[in-house]
C-alpha positions in Angstrom: 6.4 -1.3 -39.5 7.7 2.2 -40.9 10.1 1.7 -43.8 13.6 3.0 -43.5 13.9 6.7 -44.4 16.3 7.8 -47.3 19.6 9.5 -46.5 19.5 13.3 -46.8 21.9 13.5 -49.8 20.0 10.9 -51.7 16.7 13.0 -51.4 18.8 16.1 -52.1 20.0 14.2 -55.3 15.9 13.5 -56.2 15.5 17.3 -56.0 18.3 18.4 -57.8 17.2 15.9 -61.0 13.7 17.5 -60.5 14.8 20.7 -60.9 17.2 20.0 -63.9 14.1 19.0 -65.8 14.0 15.1 -64.9 10.7 13.2 -64.8 9.8 11.2 -61.9 10.1 7.6 -64.0 13.5 8.7 -64.8 14.7 9.8 -61.5 13.6 6.4 -60.3 15.1 4.1 -62.4 18.6 6.8 -62.2 18.9 6.4 -58.5 16.5 3.0 -57.9 14.4 4.4 -55.7 10.2 3.8 -56.2 8.7 6.2 -58.0 5.9 6.9 -55.1 8.7 7.7 -53.0 10.6 10.1 -55.3 7.0 12.0 -55.7 6.4 12.0 -52.1 10.2 13.9 -51.6 9.4 16.2 -54.4 6.1 16.9 -53.2 7.4 17.8 -49.6 10.1 19.9 -51.0 7.5 22.0 -52.8 5.4 22.2 -49.5 8.1 22.9 -47.2 11.0 24.1 -48.7 13.1 21.2 -47.7 14.0 17.7 -47.6 14.9 17.5 -44.1 13.0 15.0 -41.7 10.4 17.4 -40.1 9.2 17.1 -36.3 6.3 14.8 -36.0 3.5 15.5 -34.2 2.9 13.3 -31.0 0.5 10.3 -30.7 -3.1 11.0 -31.5 -5.4 11.0 -28.7 -7.1 8.0 -28.6 -10.3 9.8 -26.6 -11.8 12.8 -28.6 -12.2 16.1 -26.3 -16.1 15.4 -26.7 -15.4 11.6 -25.4 -13.4 13.0 -22.3 -16.0 15.6 -21.3 -18.7 12.8 -21.4 -16.7 10.8 -19.1 -16.0 13.5 -16.9 -20.2 14.1 -16.7 -20.5 10.6 -15.9 -18.0 10.6 -13.2 -19.9 14.1 -11.6 -23.3 12.3 -11.9 -21.9 9.0 -10.0 -18.3 9.2 -8.4 -18.4 5.4 -7.4 -18.5 4.5 -11.0 -15.9 1.9 -12.0 -13.4 2.2 -15.0 -15.5 -0.7 -16.5 -18.4 0.7 -16.8 -16.9 4.1 -17.9 -15.0 2.1 -20.9 -18.7 0.2 -21.7 -20.0 4.1 -21.9 -17.1 5.2 -24.0 -17.7 2.1 -26.1 -21.4 2.9 -26.5 -20.5 6.6 -27.9 -18.0 4.7 -30.7 -14.7 5.4 -28.6 -13.6 2.2 -27.8 -9.9 2.6 -25.6 -8.1 1.0 -22.9 -8.8 1.4 -19.1 -5.6 3.1 -19.0 -6.5 5.6 -21.4 -9.7 6.4 -19.6 -7.7 6.9 -16.1 -5.5 9.3 -17.9 -8.2 11.3 -19.5 -9.4 11.6 -16.0 -6.3 12.3 -14.6 -6.2 15.3 -17.0 -9.5 16.7 -15.8 -7.9 16.9 -11.9 -10.1 13.6 -11.0 -8.4 10.9 -9.1 -9.3 7.4 -8.1 -9.6 7.4 -4.0 -10.8 5.2 -1.5 -14.3 6.7 -0.4 -14.6 8.1 3.2 -16.9 6.2 5.8 -19.2 8.6 7.6 -22.1 7.9 9.6 -25.5 8.2 7.7 -27.6 11.0 8.9 -31.0 12.4 8.6 -31.6 15.9 7.1 -32.8 16.8 10.8 -29.5 15.4 12.1 -27.5 17.2 9.6 -29.3 20.7 10.6 -28.9 20.0 14.0 -25.3 19.4 13.6 -24.9 22.8 11.7 -26.7 24.4 14.6 -24.2 23.0 17.2 -21.3 24.3 15.2 -22.5 27.5 14.8 -23.6 27.8 18.5 -20.0 26.7 19.7 -17.8 28.6 16.8 -16.7 31.3 18.4 -15.7 29.3 21.3 -12.0 30.3 22.4 -9.1 27.5 22.2 -8.8 27.1 25.6 -12.4 26.3 26.0 -12.1 23.5 23.4 -8.7 22.1 24.7 -10.6 21.6 27.9 -13.3 19.2 26.2 -13.4 15.2 26.3 -14.7 13.9 23.5 -16.3 10.2 23.5 -18.7 7.8 21.8 -18.9 4.4 20.9 -18.2 2.9 17.6 -18.6 -0.7 16.0 -16.1 -2.1 13.6 -17.3 -4.8 11.1 -14.7 -7.6 10.8 -16.5 -8.7 7.7 -19.1 -8.0 5.0 -19.8 -4.4 3.9 -16.8 -2.9 5.6 -14.7 -3.4 2.3 -13.0 -0.5 0.4 -15.4 1.7 -2.1 -13.5 4.1 -4.4 -14.6 7.2 -6.0 -13.5 9.6 -8.5 -12.7 12.9 -7.0 -11.0 16.1 -7.0 -8.1 17.0 -4.3 -10.1 18.7 -1.3 -13.4 16.9 -1.7 -13.0 14.1 0.3 -15.9 15.1 2.5 -18.4 16.1 0.0 -21.3 14.0 0.8 -21.1 12.3 -2.9 -17.8 11.1 -2.6 -18.3 9.0 1.0 -19.6 5.6 1.9 -22.4 6.1 4.4 -22.5 3.7 7.8 -24.9 2.6 9.9 -24.8 0.8 13.4 -25.8 -2.6 12.8 -24.5 -5.7 10.8 -22.8 -8.9 12.1 -19.3 -10.0 12.7 -18.3 -6.7 14.7 -16.8 -5.6 18.0 -18.1 -2.4 19.8 -15.6 -0.1 21.2 -16.0 3.0 23.7 -13.2 5.6 23.4 -12.3 9.3 24.0 -10.2 11.9 23.2 -9.3 15.4 23.3 -6.8 18.2 22.1 -4.0 16.7 24.0 -4.4 13.3 22.4 -6.6 9.9 22.9 -7.8 8.4 26.1 -8.7 5.0 27.0 -10.1 2.9 24.4 -12.7 0.0 26.0 -13.8 -2.9 24.4 -17.4 -3.5 25.0 -18.7 -7.3 25.8 -22.3 -7.8 25.4 -25.3 -5.5 25.1 -24.6 -2.2 25.7 -26.9 -0.7 28.1 -27.3 2.0 30.9 -25.7 0.3 33.5 -23.0 -0.7 31.3 -22.3 2.6 30.1 -22.1 4.1 33.5 -19.4 1.2 34.7 -17.5 2.5 31.5 -17.4 6.1 32.5 -16.8 5.2 36.5 -13.6 2.9 35.2 -12.3 4.8 32.6 -13.7 8.5 32.1 -12.1 10.5 35.1 -9.1 8.5 34.4 -8.7 9.2 31.1 -8.9 13.2 31.9 -6.1 12.6 34.3 -4.1 10.9 32.0 -4.6 13.7 29.3 -3.8 16.4 32.1 -6.9 18.2 31.5 -7.6 18.4 35.6 -10.9 18.2 36.9 -12.3 21.0 35.3 -12.9 19.6 32.2 -16.0 19.6 30.0 -17.6 16.0 28.9 -19.2 15.6 25.9 -21.4 13.0 24.2 -24.2 12.6 21.8 -27.7 12.1 22.8 -27.7 8.3 22.9 -30.8 7.0 25.3 -28.0 5.5 27.2 -26.2 8.6 27.7 -29.1 10.3 28.9 -30.8 7.8 31.5 -31.3 8.5 34.9 -28.3 6.5 36.1 -25.8 8.0 33.8 -26.9 11.5 34.9 -26.7 10.3 38.2 -23.0 9.3 37.9 -22.0 12.4 36.2 -23.9 14.7 38.8 -22.2 13.1 41.6 -18.8 13.1 40.1 -19.3 16.9 39.5 -18.9 15.8 35.5 -19.9 19.1 33.5 -21.6 17.7 30.1 -21.6 19.5 26.8 -24.7 18.0 25.3 -24.3 17.3 21.7 -27.1 17.0 18.7 -28.4 14.0 17.8 -26.5 12.0 15.7 -23.5 14.3 15.9 -21.2 11.3 17.0 -23.0 8.2 15.9 
């Protein structure tokens, strides 16, 4: 507990007696102030030329600059590292501190805890195909893009590995590969859905019961594709985009698309999985 400061008037009297030639012991006895306090006040007067209370420095940093940089390096190596693991790393470096201190230090370095985006697990081949597809259509006009009806199936997990994962990242880096959680199309406790969307909004969303095959996919298109295009006011001359799933390229699917005069924009393998 901090001791109570002496009144400014009393501190001035101590200095005045010192200047008149009195020793520390005599000043202490006359003013009933501990000799150590007398010595401290006189030293302060000699050093700073005043007995006034000087501005105090802020709280000392609980993490050194070196310690903070070490934590940032750990986060860059593994953005999914937990605060508890960082706390253990800090302790091993001899700088034990609270979790809140570690969080504050990372915030000062521009790193914030965010929920990791879930993205499809793509191979290097898929990534290359996606890049080539993007470059090929980079100069497509807005009018062309507005006439595209995109579709895909997706599985939503009800239990298990669908829980949130957090990463330390800087603003604007959500889609960096290291800041995402890869997803795969298998696992239990889930429902399968088919849906479509365009620049005008979302089309129909269909729950798929049982095992998905080419015949069931054709039936979904028959009951929902042209209807979605009509509801979104795309007109008859819209372009349908789907990925290269075998069900999408099956003979009966191609026949249905041909018979209904649907123009298809083939996508890269794995682009919408």
